[in-house]
Every structure is written in C-alpha cells, then in structure tokens.
N, C-alpha and C positions, 0 to 999 in steps of 0.2 A: 503493499499499499504506499509505503513512504517514497518508493522510486518516483512516483509522480511528483512528489516534492522536490527532491533532490535534482531531478531533471528539469525543473521549470527554470526559466530564464530571468535573470534579474540584472539590470545594469549595474547599480551600486545598492549595497545593503546596508542599514545602519546597524550598529552594534546593539542598540537597544530596541525593545519592543515587547509587545504582551500578546498573547493569544489564550482563548478559552474554549472550550466545548463541552457539551453534556449529551448523555445518551441514556435511554431506559433499557433495563434488562430484567425481565421478570418484575420482582418487586422492589428493585434498586434504581437509583439514579445516580449515574456514574459521572462526575465532573473532573474536568482536567484543566489546570491553569499552568501557564508557562510565562515566565517573565525574563526576558534577556536583559543582560546588564553589560557594561564595558569591561572587557578582560581580555588580556593578551593571549591567554591559554584556555584550553578547554577545562571548564570547571563546573560540573553538574550536580546540584543539590536536590535530592528528591525527598519527598514526603509521601508515602504511600500507606494505605491501610494494611494491616498484618496479613490478611489473606492474599494479598498481591506481591508479598515479599520475594517469593521465588520467581517473580516476572520482573524485579526491579532491574536486573542487568539488561534483559531485553528491552526494557523502557529506555534506558539510558543509552544504549546502542542506537535505538530508533531516533533519538532526540539528536545525537551526534551526528548521525547521517544526514540529517535534515538541516542543520543549524551550522556545521563546519567547525566553528569555534566561539568562544566567548563564555561568559558566565551565566548559568542558567538556573532558575529555581523552579522546581516543578512540583506542584501539589496535586495528588489524586485524592478525591473524597468519594465517599458513598453515603447516600441517605437511603435508608430501608423502611419500607412500610411493614416489615415482618412483625413489628410489636414485640411481644414478650419472647419471640423465638431469636431475636437478634442479640439477647444478652442472657446471662446466666448468673445466679447468685452462688457465690462461694459459701455454702452453708457452714463448713467446718471452721473456715476462717471467722466467719460472723461470729459463731458460737465462742470461739477463742477469745476474741476482742471483747465480745460482750461480758464473759466471765472475768477476764483480767481487769476490765474498767470498773465492773461492779464491786469488786473486792477493793480497789483503790477508793470508791466512793463511800464504802462502808468504813474503811480505816479513817477518811479524811471527814466523814459525817457530812458527805455533800451528795446531793441528789440532782440529776439533770432529766428534765421531761424530754429533751430532744437527743437522748443517748442513741436511739436507732438510727435517726437520720445522720447523725455524726458518724456512725460505724460505716454506713453505707458510703460515705465520702472518703473512707481509707482506701490505700491503695488494694487492688486486687480482690476486693470484696465483691464488686460488680465486674464480671468479666464479659468482653465482647466475644461471641461465638464465631470461631474461625470457621467459615464454610470452604469448602474445597472449590477452587475455581476450575469449570470445566473449558472445554476448547472453545465453545460458542461465546461464553462471557469473556474469554482472553480476546477473541477477534473483535468483540464490541469495544473492548477497552483499547486494542491497538487502532481501531477505526477512530476513536474519540481523540486519542493522542494525535493522530494525522491531522483531523481537522483543527486542533489547536495549533498544530504547527503551520498548517496553511494560513491561519489568522496571523500568526507570529510573525511569518515571512512576508505576508501582504503588509503587515504594519512597517516592518523593516524596510520594505521596498518604497512605500510612501515617504519615510522618513528619509530613505536614500536619495529620492529625487530632490529633496530639499538641500541635502548636503552636496549632491553634484551640482546644482545652481550655484551655490555658495562658493565652491571651489572653482568653477570656472569663471566666477566674477574675480576671484583672488587671483587667478592665473592672468586675466585680462588687465587688471590693475598693475600687475607687475611688468607686463609688456608695455603698459602705457607709460609707465615711469621710465622704462628703458628707452623708449622713444624719445622721452623728453631730454635724456641726456645730450643727444647728437648736437644740437645747437651750440652747446657749450665746449665741444671738443677742439674746434678750431680757436677759439678764445683762450682755451687752456695751453695750447700750442704756442701761440703768441706771448702769452704769459711767460711760459717757461723760457722761449728764446730771449725775452726781455730781461728776466731775471739772471741768465747766464751772461748777456752782455754787459749789464750794469756790474755784475761781480769782476767781470775782465776788466772794464773801464775803470773800475775804482782801485784796482790793484796792478795794472800793467799799463805802460806807456803805449800810445798808438803804434810806435814802430817795433814793439815787442809782440804785437797780435798777428798770428798767422790765420787770416780769414777763412782760408780752406779748411785749417785744423779746428777752427771755431764751428764751422759747420758740420763736421764730423762728430765734433762733441754734442751738438745739439741733436743730431740724428741718433747719436747712442741713447741720450737721455729719453728722447721721444720714443724709441723702440721698446725702452724698459717701462714706459709708461703707457704703452699702447694697449687699448681695451677691446679692439675690434674682435680678437679671438673669443674673449670673454663674452661679449654681446651675442656672437653666433652661437655660441655653446648654450648661453642661457636661453637664448630663443629656441633652440633645437629641444632643449629639455622641457621647456613649457610646453611646446607642440607635442612632445611624447606624452607628457602628463595628461592633457586633453585627450590624446588618442587612447590611452589607457582607460580613462574614464567612460569611454564609449565601447570599450570591450564588452563581451558577453561572459566573461569570466565571473564565477560566483563570488570569489574572493581576490580583491585587488588591494586592499588596504596595505599589506606589506609592500607592494610593489611601489604603489604611490609614496610610500614612506622613503623608499629608497631613492626615487626621482626627486623628492623634495630635498632630499639631504645634497644631491648634485646641483640643484638649483641654488641652494644656500652657499654651496662652495663658490660658484661663479659671483654670487652677489657679494660674498665677502672679499674676493679678489678685485672686483670692481671698486669696492671701498678702499682697499689698500692702494690702489693705483690712481684714485680719483685726483688728488692735488687740485681740487676745486671745490669751494664751498657749495655751489648749487648742485654739482654732481653728487657730492657726498649726501646732500640733502634728500636726493632722490633715492640714493642707496638706502638710507634710514627708512623711507616710506616702503621700499621693497621688502626689506627685512620685516617691517611691520606686517606687510600683507602675508609673507611666507609664515609667520608665526601663527597668524589666523588660519592659514591654510593648514598647518600641523595640527592644530586643534581640531580641525574638522576630519583630518585624516585619522586621528586616534578614535574618531566616533565610527569609522568605516570598517566593515568586516574585511 
C-alpha cells in the first residue's frame, strides 16, 4: 500500500507536517496521527496500544519508506464499544490492596468512604484486555497509516511550495546584487591605478619612474583583484541551485545545502577582493540573503 506514497512525485517537501486518519473495524475505531518535525536523521517515536506491539516495527518501516528522513511522532489509538469486555479487574490485587489499606486505617484510626475508588486507580488493578490482532485488522491498520502518511506528505508538499518560492526569491536577490556590482568595477580599477600613481609620485622623482614597469605593476594588482571568475562561478552555482529545485527528486535538501556552501565561498571571495565600499555593501546584502536561504534549506527534506 505504501508504495503508492513513495512513488508519488513532489518537487520540494518541507521537513514539518501533520497527517491523521481514522478507520472502523468491528467494534473499534482506529486512529493514527503523525507529526513530522525538523531533524537531520531518521528518528521515529511511536505510541501504540499493547495489542499492536508486535506490529510496531512494521509500522515504523512503513513510515520510514514514505517519509525518507526526519523526526516523526506517531500515535495510534483505539476506541472500543466493547464496554466491559475491553477491560478486566485484577481481583486478587484489589483484595490485597484492600486488606493492607484496611489494616492501616485500623491502626491509624482513620476511615475513608472512597477506599474502593482509590484502589481502582492504583496501577494494574484495572487491566486492558489484550485481544489478538487478526490479519484483517492488521490490514485495516496499515491502510489507516497509509492515509495518514498521504495527508502528511500532501501537507509537506504544500509547505514545500512556499519554501521553493522563497528560495527562488533569495537566489534572484543574490543575482540582482551581483549585477549591481558591475558599474563599480571600472571605478575600482581607476581608483587602484590612482592610488599606485600617487604612491609612486610621493616617493620617487619623475626621472626614476619607468612607465612601462608601472603599467605592469598596475596589471599585476588588477589581476589579483579581478572578480570575473568569481562572478561567473557564483552565477553558475545560483543557476544550478534553481535547476535542482525543479528536479523531481524526493529529497534534495542535502544537495541544496552543498550548493549553498559553494555560493557562500564565492561571495566570501568577492568580499575579500572587493576593495570598494559599494561592492562590499552588495556583498553584505548577498550574505544576508544566503543566510535566509540556508534557514529555508534546513526546513527542506
């Protein structure tokens, strides 16, 4: 049954979500709730009735197959119309509690009108009757888990659309700020040339200056501060990021994180080579967008 869920195609899934489902079997109402939380590894916590304990591993495997990874809180509950057939009184334990408590009352000269109700609240006095789960009931439970998983993944897919839109916006802003740098590059070149010329003029006589050598030195410094390669690589990484968002892979969060790291490296290199206040300002803005992008990636499956 859960193959239909794992084969479903989602663009981006959020790490968080909720799904629930109910089913009836004979005199029972079976309910399943699944809450997905942010988590780097698979961590499934289950709470199931005692009669389903031997099926717990199968339920966990069913959930892992459909959710890939993340922290999951799974609760299975049963409501029964069986009345007095659904529980039993442990008569020997009740008698023992009653005898011992009555002795204490006699010794202390104390009497309680609510002795019976107090004993009934003590552990193991009232016991749930464990019924054997037949194959048909197990199939109903599996189907209920699947429907809860379908709801969960639909919720995560809807949240994923919002994540996807936001991440595309962050990438677009990084590319916008990158384009804003270009007008300042020629100004930076002329400023660097002027600083070098002033340094030479302040320290050397005109007849001591080799203009050809001066141009070579200017070229050397400009090559060291050239940011064209970083701009090209940053653009390519951003394009790869958006292409990855459009893939039909179920889990892309880790891949997006790796690409974001490469984007960060290029932005940092741009900052190191900036040598211009306006370029540096745009680099800071790109870093801000990248941090927001990483926050969204952390919420992506």
